[in-house]
C-alpha positions in Angstrom: 53.2 -39.1 -1.2 54.6 -35.6 -1.8 52.9 -32.5 -0.2 51.2 -30.1 -2.6 53.0 -26.9 -3.2 51.3 -23.7 -2.0 50.5 -22.6 -5.6 48.9 -25.9 -6.4 46.9 -25.8 -3.2 45.6 -22.3 -3.9 44.8 -23.3 -7.5 42.8 -26.3 -6.2 40.9 -24.2 -3.7 40.0 -21.7 -6.5 38.7 -24.5 -8.7 36.6 -25.9 -5.9 35.1 -22.5 -5.2 34.3 -21.9 -8.8 32.7 -25.3 -9.0 30.6 -24.7 -5.9 29.4 -21.3 -7.2 28.8 -22.5 -10.8 25.1 -22.8 -10.4 24.6 -19.6 -8.3 22.5 -16.9 -9.9 21.7 -13.3 -8.9 18.1 -12.5 -9.8 17.2 -8.8 -9.8 13.6 -8.1 -9.0 12.0 -4.6 -9.3 8.8 -4.4 -7.4 6.1 -1.9 -6.4 6.8 -0.3 -3.0 3.7 -1.8 -1.5 5.2 -5.3 -2.0 8.3 -4.5 0.1 7.6 -6.5 3.2 6.0 -9.5 1.4 8.7 -9.7 -1.3 11.5 -9.6 1.3 10.0 -12.7 2.8 9.4 -14.4 -0.5 13.0 -13.7 -1.5 14.3 -15.4 1.6 12.1 -18.4 1.0 13.2 -18.6 -2.6 16.8 -18.5 -1.7 16.3 -21.3 0.9 14.7 -23.5 -1.8 17.3 -22.5 -4.5 20.7 -22.9 -2.8 23.3 -20.4 -4.0 20.8 -18.1 -5.7 20.4 -14.6 -4.5 17.4 -12.4 -5.0 18.3 -8.7 -5.3 15.3 -6.4 -4.6 14.6 -2.9 -5.8 11.4 -1.1 -4.6 9.9 2.1 -5.8 6.7 3.4 -7.5 5.8 1.3 -10.5 6.2 4.0 -13.1 9.7 4.9 -11.7 10.7 1.2 -12.0 9.5 1.1 -15.7 11.7 4.2 -16.4 14.7 2.6 -14.8 14.2 -0.6 -16.9 13.7 1.4 -20.0 17.1 3.2 -19.4 18.8 -0.1 -19.2 18.7 -1.2 -15.6 19.7 -4.9 -15.5 16.3 -6.2 -14.1 15.1 -9.8 -14.5 11.5 -9.5 -13.1 9.1 -6.6 -12.8 6.1 -6.6 -10.4 3.7 -3.6 -10.8 0.9 -2.3 -8.6 -1.3 -1.6 -11.5 -2.0 -2.6 -15.1 -1.1 0.8 -16.5 2.5 0.7 -15.5 2.9 -2.8 -16.9 1.1 -1.6 -20.1 3.8 1.1 -20.4 6.5 -1.6 -20.0 4.8 -3.7 -22.6 4.4 -0.8 -25.1 8.2 -0.2 -24.7 8.8 -3.8 -25.6 10.5 -4.5 -22.2 8.6 -7.7 -21.4 9.5 -11.2 -22.3 6.6 -12.4 -24.4 4.1 -14.7 -22.7 5.3 -14.1 -19.1 2.9 -11.4 -18.0 0.4 -12.6 -15.4 -1.7 -11.2 -12.5 -0.4 -12.7 -9.3 -2.1 -10.8 -6.4 -4.9 -8.3 -5.6 -5.3 -5.5 -3.1 -7.7 -2.8 -2.1 -7.5 1.0 -1.5 -8.3 2.5 1.9 -8.7 6.0 3.3 -6.6 6.3 6.5 -6.0 8.9 9.2 -3.4 9.1 12.0 -4.3 6.8 14.9 -4.9 9.8 17.2 -7.1 11.7 14.7 -10.0 13.5 16.3 -11.6 14.7 13.0 -14.3 12.0 13.1 -14.0 10.8 9.5 -16.2 7.8 8.8 -16.9 7.8 5.1 -15.2 8.8 1.8 -17.3 12.0 1.5 -15.8 13.3 4.7 -12.6 14.3 2.8 -14.7 17.5 2.1 -14.8 18.5 5.7 -13.2 21.9 6.5 -11.0 20.3 9.2 -9.3 18.1 6.6 -6.7 20.4 5.2 -4.1 18.0 3.9 -4.7 14.7 2.1 -1.9 12.5 0.7 -2.0 10.2 -2.3 0.5 9.1 -4.8 1.1 11.4 -7.7 -1.5 10.2 -10.3 0.9 10.9 -13.1 3.4 8.4 -11.8 2.2 6.3 -8.9 -0.6 3.7 -9.1 -2.2 4.4 -5.8 -2.6 8.0 -7.0 -4.3 6.8 -10.1 -6.7 4.5 -8.2 -7.5 7.3 -5.7 -8.1 10.0 -8.3 -10.3 7.7 -10.5 -12.4 6.9 -7.5 -12.7 10.5 -6.3 -13.6 11.6 -9.8 -16.3 9.0 -10.0 -17.7 10.1 -6.6 -17.4 13.8 -7.7 -15.0 14.5 -4.9 -11.8 15.2 -6.8 -12.5 19.0 -7.0 -12.6 19.1 -3.2 -9.5 16.9 -2.7 -7.2 18.3 -5.4 -6.4 21.6 -3.6 -5.6 19.7 -0.4 -3.5 17.0 -2.1 0.0 16.3 -0.9 1.6 13.9 -3.5 3.8 11.1 -2.4 6.5 9.6 -4.7 5.3 6.1 -3.6 2.5 4.7 -1.5 5.0 4.1 1.3 5.8 7.8 1.4 2.1 8.6 1.7 1.8 6.0 4.5 4.7 7.7 6.3 3.0 11.1 6.0 -0.1 9.8 7.7 1.8 7.7 10.3 3.8 10.8 11.4 0.7 13.0 11.5 2.0 15.3 8.8 -1.3 15.1 7.0 -4.9 14.7 8.0 -5.8 11.7 5.8 -4.4 9.7 3.0 -5.0 7.0 0.4 -2.9 3.8 0.6 -3.4 0.1 0.0 -5.0 -2.0 2.7 -1.7 -4.0 3.0 0.2 -0.8 3.8 -2.2 0.3 6.5 -1.9 -3.1 8.1 1.9 -2.8 8.7 1.4 0.5 10.5 -1.8 -0.3 12.4 -0.4 1.1 15.6 0.0 4.5 13.9 -2.8 4.8 11.4 -6.5 3.7 11.3 -8.6 2.8 8.4 -11.7 5.0 7.8 -13.2 3.1 4.9 -12.3 0.7 2.2 -12.6 2.7 -1.1 -14.4 0.9 -3.9 -12.4 1.3 -7.1 -13.8 1.1 -10.6 -10.7 -0.6 -11.8 -9.8 -3.8 -9.8 -6.5 -3.5 -7.9 -4.6 -6.3 -9.6 -0.9 -6.6 -9.6 0.8 -8.0 -12.7 4.3 -9.5 -12.9 6.5 -10.3 -15.9 10.0 -11.3 -16.9 12.1 -8.6 -18.5 13.2 -9.4 -22.1 16.6 -7.8 -21.8 17.3 -9.1 -18.3 20.6 -10.9 -17.7 18.9 -14.0 -16.2 15.9 -15.1 -18.3 15.6 -18.6 -16.9 16.1 -17.6 -13.3 13.6 -14.8 -13.8 11.1 -17.3 -15.0 11.8 -19.6 -12.0 11.3 -16.7 -9.6 8.0 -15.7 -11.3 6.8 -19.3 -11.1 7.8 -19.4 -7.4 5.6 -16.3 -6.7 2.6 -18.2 -8.0 3.3 -21.3 -5.7 1.1 -21.9 -2.6 4.1 -21.1 -0.4 4.7 -17.7 -1.8 0.9 -17.0 -2.0 0.7 -17.8 1.7 3.3 -15.2 2.4 1.4 -12.6 0.4 -1.8 -13.5 2.1 -0.1 -13.1 5.5 0.5 -9.4 4.5 -3.1 -9.0 3.5 -2.9 -9.5 -0.3 -5.7 -11.4 -2.0 -5.7 -13.9 -4.9 -5.9 -12.3 -8.3 
């Protein structure tokens, strides 16, 4: 038997590498900022069950993600924190027909820094003179801001809060403002408050007129339609739902 020449050996290795990676797929998932921790764990679990596949995650406020996708960002799956952002994506014909579904629920809470001495105990306390800065997402572009504003308007408290409002570009920015004591109070999701429970405390769970339901869908122009559908299906499995539950999310 004659020894293989270096060029033949290299060619053989390249063929082997190509064959090994033939089934590998990169799946790009754009998800609401409040899903950051849970989706990182779900991505790892998905990759473990789908050898060779890689889940690439992009987190931001839901409306900002829609804008990115509309401008041509190569996204396969979009998970929104509210229906309005997903409706925008749908109206722009960005979604793959028949794939939109609600996959998880959440709740809105009013939080204060852990060492706050203001004595807030109910939603109406946002009117107190000592509460000078209140953070919430910008209602024009961030779902948590829309939920908070709708609730405050319904409670006839928006006029008192609006002059004190410090708008965050995402719910996580608002959470950071409160955790660092840069504001007196803020509106975030219960799941966000839970990951900073050593730095913030929940005053009250805020009843919202619109249920906090998160929709997810495959993007029609995404480069990996089938893989996108597989990831979406995985998010609905008991294993992925258990991860979401561990971070405080509820069933839709």
